[in-house]
C-alpha positions as CSV (number, residue, x, y, z in Angstrom):
1,M,99.4,88.7,32.1
2,T,96.4,86.3,32.4
3,P,96.7,82.5,32.0
4,Y,94.8,82.9,28.7
5,D,97.4,85.0,26.9
6,A,100.6,83.6,28.6
7,P,102.8,82.0,25.9
8,F,104.0,79.2,28.3
9,E,102.8,76.8,30.9
10,I,105.9,76.5,33.2
11,H,106.4,73.4,35.3
12,V,108.8,73.3,38.2
13,H,109.7,70.0,39.7
14,G,112.2,68.8,42.4
15,D,112.8,68.1,46.1
16,V,115.0,70.2,48.2
17,P,116.3,69.0,51.7
18,L,116.1,71.9,54.1
19,R,118.0,72.5,57.4
20,D,116.4,71.3,60.5
21,D,116.3,74.8,62.0
22,V,114.4,76.3,59.0
23,A,111.0,77.8,59.9
24,F,108.0,78.2,57.7
25,A,108.4,81.9,57.5
26,Q,111.9,81.4,55.9
27,I,110.5,79.0,53.4
28,Q,107.7,81.4,52.5
29,E,110.3,84.2,52.0
30,A,112.6,82.1,49.9
31,L,109.8,81.0,47.6
32,K,108.3,84.5,47.3
33,P,109.5,84.9,43.7
34,L,107.4,81.9,42.8
35,W,104.1,82.6,44.6
36,A,104.3,86.3,43.8
37,Y,104.8,85.5,40.1
38,A,101.5,83.5,40.3
39,G,99.7,86.6,41.6
40,A,99.4,85.2,45.2
41,K,99.8,87.1,48.4
42,S,101.3,84.3,50.4
43,L,102.8,80.8,50.0
44,A,99.6,79.2,51.2
45,D,97.7,81.1,48.6
46,G,100.1,80.3,45.8
47,A,101.2,76.8,46.6
48,A,98.5,75.1,44.5
49,S,99.4,74.1,40.9
50,A,97.5,75.2,37.9
51,Y,96.7,71.5,37.6
52,E,94.7,69.8,40.3
53,D,96.5,66.5,39.8
54,E,99.8,68.0,40.7
55,P,100.6,68.4,44.4
56,G,102.0,71.9,44.0
57,I,104.4,73.3,46.6
58,R,104.6,71.3,49.8
59,F,106.8,71.2,52.9
60,D,107.2,67.8,54.5
61,A,108.0,68.9,58.1
62,P,109.0,65.5,59.5
63,Q,111.5,65.0,56.6
64,H,112.4,68.7,56.4
65,L,111.9,68.3,52.6
66,L,110.5,70.9,50.2
67,Q,108.6,69.2,47.5
68,I,107.7,71.1,44.3
69,C,105.5,69.8,41.4
70,W,103.9,73.0,40.4
71,T,102.7,74.6,37.1
72,V,102.1,78.3,36.5
73,S,101.3,80.4,33.3
74,G,104.1,82.8,32.3
75,D,106.7,84.1,29.9
76,E,110.5,84.1,29.4
77,D,110.8,86.4,32.5
78,F,110.2,83.3,34.7
79,R,113.9,82.4,34.1
80,Q,114.9,85.4,36.3
81,V,112.3,84.3,38.9
82,I,113.6,80.8,39.2
83,E,117.2,82.1,39.5
84,E,116.1,84.4,42.4
85,T,114.3,81.5,44.0
86,C,117.4,79.3,43.8
87,M,119.6,82.0,45.3
88,A,117.2,82.2,48.3
89,L,116.9,78.4,48.6
90,N,120.7,78.2,48.9
91,D,120.5,79.9,52.3
92,I,118.1,77.3,53.7
93,A,119.1,74.1,51.9
94,A,120.7,71.3,53.8
95,A,122.1,69.5,50.8
96,G,122.4,70.0,47.0
97,A,119.3,69.5,44.9
98,A,118.2,69.9,41.3
99,L,115.1,71.6,40.1
100,E,113.7,70.8,36.6
101,V,112.0,73.7,34.8
102,S,109.9,72.9,31.7
103,F,108.4,75.5,29.4
104,Y,105.5,74.3,27.3
105,D,104.3,76.4,24.3
106,T,100.6,77.1,24.8
107,E,100.2,78.3,21.3
108,F,101.6,75.2,19.6
109,D,99.2,72.5,18.4
110,E,101.2,69.5,17.4
111,E,98.3,68.0,15.4
112,N,97.3,71.1,13.5
113,E,100.6,72.8,12.8
114,D,102.3,72.4,9.4
115,E,105.6,70.4,9.2
116,E,107.8,73.5,9.3
117,A,106.3,74.9,12.5
118,E,108.4,74.4,15.6
119,S,107.2,74.7,19.2
120,R,109.0,76.9,21.7
121,D,109.1,74.2,24.3
122,D,112.3,74.4,26.4
123,F,113.8,72.8,29.5
124,M,116.4,73.9,32.0
125,M,118.0,72.5,35.1
126,C,118.7,74.7,38.1
127,F,120.8,73.7,41.1
128,V,120.7,74.7,44.8
129,G,122.7,73.8,47.8
130,P,124.4,75.2,50.9
131,T,127.8,75.3,49.3
132,P,129.4,75.2,45.8
133,A,130.7,71.7,46.6
134,A,127.2,70.4,47.4
135,I,125.8,71.9,44.1
136,M,128.6,70.4,42.1
137,Q,128.0,67.0,43.7
138,V,124.4,67.0,42.4
139,Q,125.6,68.1,39.0
140,R,128.2,65.4,38.9
141,D,125.7,62.7,40.0
142,L,123.2,63.7,37.4
143,L,125.8,63.8,34.6
144,V,127.2,60.4,35.6
145,Q,123.6,59.0,35.6
146,D,122.8,60.4,32.2
147,V,126.1,59.3,30.6
148,V,126.0,55.8,32.0
149,H,122.4,55.4,30.9
150,I,123.3,56.3,27.3
151,M,126.5,54.3,27.1
152,E,124.9,51.1,28.7
153,R,123.1,50.8,25.3
154,H,126.5,49.9,23.8
155,F,128.7,48.8,26.7
156,D,128.4,46.7,29.8
157,A,128.3,48.8,33.0
158,S,131.5,47.2,34.2
159,E,133.3,48.8,31.3
160,L,132.4,52.3,32.2
161,G,134.6,52.9,35.2
162,D,137.1,55.0,33.2
163,V,134.2,57.2,32.0
164,V,133.1,57.9,35.6
165,V,136.7,58.6,36.6
166,A,137.0,61.1,33.7
167,I,133.8,62.9,34.8
168,D,135.1,63.1,38.4
169,K,138.3,64.6,37.2
170,L,136.4,67.3,35.2
171,F,134.4,68.3,38.3
172,S,137.5,68.1,40.5
173,N,139.2,70.6,38.1
174,R,136.2,72.8,38.1
175,F,136.0,72.8,41.9
176,D,139.7,73.6,42.3
177,A,139.3,76.5,39.8
178,L,136.3,77.8,41.8
179,I,138.2,77.6,45.1
180,N,141.1,79.5,43.6
181,S,138.8,82.2,42.2
182,M,137.1,82.7,45.6
183,Q,140.5,83.0,47.3
184,L,141.3,85.7,44.8
185,G,138.1,87.6,45.7
186,R,136.1,86.6,42.7
187,P,133.2,84.5,43.9
188,P,131.2,82.6,41.3
189,R,128.1,84.4,39.8
190,G,124.6,83.1,40.0
191,P,122.8,80.7,42.3
192,G,125.1,77.7,41.7
193,G,124.5,77.2,38.0
194,S,121.7,76.3,35.6
195,A,121.7,74.6,32.3
196,G,119.1,74.7,29.6
197,G,118.5,73.3,26.2
198,H,115.8,73.3,23.5
199,G,114.9,69.9,22.2
200,G,114.0,69.1,18.7
201,S,110.9,67.1,19.6
202,R,108.1,68.1,22.0
203,K,108.2,66.5,25.4
204,P,105.0,65.6,27.1
205,R,104.1,67.5,30.3
206,H,105.3,65.2,33.0
207,L,103.2,64.5,36.1
208,H,104.8,63.2,39.3
């Protein structure tokens, strides 16, 4: 598939803290699904984004931080690619982190389409981390942030303590269920979880 006939521009964004002992070769191997999808032969060859004003895929060695702000042309099969990448990153991550994945419909023209036309833009969140608890902590923090942001339009922040407690209880119950399932020999499936949704209105391609 060439960039000219790919139905989507796919943007991946997020920062992943890596363990201090992780070497570049391990990072390159973990990210192989991404750079191979772009048609590259190595991470160095595939780290550049399709857009020059995006930093692409970078490793901040002093901070042991993997930084991704990278766009590639592709199709729905990229969902499996990002899942494989998350599974590999779990093995070298030092803490939980979230990756935003945005799909932008290259065939949709908002100005020229009729009112009934609908873009295929989509968005999903993927989570990585060294343990299920680390992943759930990131999921919990993002949910609290989103819920509080919405509810602060109607309530003072000091009134939202019970809401945060309720969210914490939900995640505590989920974690307990996960631990019980692992003790019974049924480990969770997937790289730690991802969530996706299709918005009703088109989101602008974000640059960071």
